[in-house]
C-alpha positions, 0 to 999 in steps of 0.5 A: 432492469429491463421489461419486454411486453408481449402481446397480439392486441396493440391496445393491451401493448400500448396500455401496459406502455403508457399507464405504468411509469416503468422508469419510476419503478427503476425499470427500462421497458423495451419496445413491446412484441406483437407476437412470441415469434417477434420476442424470441428473435429479440430475446437473445440480444435484449435479454429482458429480466421480466417478460410480460406476455399474453397466453393466446396469441396468433401463432405461438402461444404464451405458455410455450413462449415461457418454456422456451424463454426459460431455456435461453434465460433461466432467471427470466421472471415471467408473468402471464397476462390472462383473461378470466376463461383462461384463469385455470390455464394460468394456474397450470402455467405456473407448474412450468416456470411462470412466476406469476398471473395477471387479468388483463382486467387488472388495475394499474396498482396490481400490475406494478405490484406484480412487477415489483414483486418480479423484481425483488425476486431477481434481486434476491436471486442476484444477491444470492449469486454475489454472495456464492461468488464472494464466497467462492472468490474468498475461498480461491484466495484463501487456497492461493495464498496458502499455496504460495506462502506454506503449500497445500496440505489436503488432495481435495485442495489440490484438486480445487486448486488445479481445476481452477488452473486449468479453468483459467489457462494456467495448466493444460486440461487433464483428467490425470490424479494431481498427484501423479501429473507434472504441471506445466511452467508456472510463474508468479508475478507481484504488481502494483498501480500508481497514478490514480491518487490515494484512498479508494481511487487506488483500489479502483486502479488496482481492481481495473489493473487486476480486470485487465491482466486477467483479460489478457493473460492465462493466469489466476489473480489475487488482490491483496492490500496494495498489490496484485499477486498473479500465478500465470502459465510460462509459454515463450512468446505470450507470457515470457519477460518481453510478452508480459513487458508488452502487455504491461505497457498495454494496460498502462497506457489504457488505465493511464497509470504506472505499473511495477511488477516483480517476476519469480522464476518459472517452475514446474510444480507446486512447491516451486510456486512458493520459492517463486513467490518468495522471490517475486516479493523480494524483488517487490520489496525494491519498488521506489528504489527500481523506479515505479514502472517496469518489470523486474527479476532477481537478475536486476537486483543482484548487484545491490549489495547495500548501502551505508547503515549509520549516519557519520559523526560529521553527519550527526554534528550537522544534524544537531547544529541545525535543530539547536538552530530551530531552523525548519527550512535548513532541516528541511533541506538537510533531510531531502538531501540525505534521503534522496542521496540514499535512494539514488544510490544503485548499491542500496537495499530497502534494509540499508535504506531503512537502517541509514533512515532510522540511524538519523532519527536515533541521532535526533533522539540522542540530541534532544537527550543530551540537550534536556538532560543538561537542563535537568529536564525530561523529555516531553510524553508527546515525543514521538518514539524514535522508530522509522519504517521505510515504505516504498509507496511512502514519503521518506523524506517528509517522514523523517522530517516530521520526526525530526522536527518533532524533536526539535520543537520539543527541545525548544519548547521544553526550554522556553520557559526556563530561566535564561533559555539563551544560556541553556542553548549555549551549552548544548551549542557548545556541547554539540561543537567542541571539536571546533574552534569555539570562541565567545563571540561565536556562541554569543552570536549564535544566542544573538546576545552581546558578548559581554552581557553573555560572558556576565550572565554566563558565569553567573549561571554556571559558576564558571567563566566561559573559557573554564566551562569550555575546557571542562566540556572538552575534557569531559568528552575526552574522558568518554572517549578514552574510556569507550574507545581506542581512539588514538591520543592525537585523534582524541585531542582533535575531536575535542578541539585541540590541534596541539596534542602536547597542549592537550596532554597537559591540560588533560593531566591538569584536570584529571591528575593523569596523562591520557595514556594513564587515564585509559590504562586505569579505566581498563583496570 
């Protein structure tokens, strides 16, 4: 806050400058002026907030100086310095915009008190203006958001919006009624900025980008959460796609950041702005898939028809084997490969990415359910709910890995305290790999046991020898497939580990009393 002392007596100027520690009061003391004329020549550039001036000076007096300063800077606080003879004169000056007066014989603490009071009055004005500005900005944001989302319902609101648009160059100035006026072409742009880190720095970057865009473009802006929304005038050469790209490059280079922007179609009326906004929001949802830099429109995403929405049976088997092995490094590598494969697919959309990654998480939960139910165990309460939400600014590889890692940990912790936990692990492993050639040696190696010892303990714990158990599980799975699908008998045999369909049918009839075809037919009945 700046202070200017005006007095034609050098001793007064020097005394007021040195006796009081203005910096300690939070005020910057400008070079004192020796006359009202000198003060007036400097005030437009130096813009003091507080003026301390003598009344009687050679040339222009303090009262006239105060009057002219109030015309130039109405919010300036003016304190008159007066002698005893000018006391009545000073009181009259209070009616002319002077804030306070002091006797030249006043002690330093009285001068300090007057300066602090002036400073407080200025702060109060600033705070009031700030509140008023915030209220105005909030109202404008509400109007703009409603205009873009659903439209405005009252003529008064439309008039406010039009006045705001005209003021910022979005529309030409016109005195015509908005209901009969045909607005010039407008467009909507939605933009995000990256590069300053997360937390408060991300908000600072968005605010800085919004300020630059407002200065460079004929637009109105609104900052909302993680994005900037703009309504701007469409004018070839000024705000067409090529020109907007140049503006974005300038902002990006100045702020040392990356900008992703989505542009809706140019429209000529307020109703069209809603459609333009929906277009821009839809294109904006592809950030991350299109990269983090550039300006995009509907044309850029039209070729994206969607990618896979479910992981394959093979992928589910791969995941089950990794989760059973309790190998976090292998799990991370597998997840990274699947997620990156999705994000780099030029056909995917945000919806299909969401669906595919959610299917992977669901596969992990199905594995956990099967594994725990085999042991007669329930899921721990802290097991995460199987929900994954794709966020373009997020970290999908890390998010999916974290969810699957939690499932893997939940399973292995649940069976860790059970008797002969390695037998439980081997049972889950067998059930997850029934389509493979499962030898006793292979399973024993998986649980790190000697095959002979494993065979002995396995029979004691399950009541069946290894071959009997595997055959039983294969028949159980075959029955589930036959009941729940129209899969060919030969394919069913392959899915449960039999290459010879004839041998599979013999084993199936031995265990169920019916051939696979007879079993399927009876299941339908």
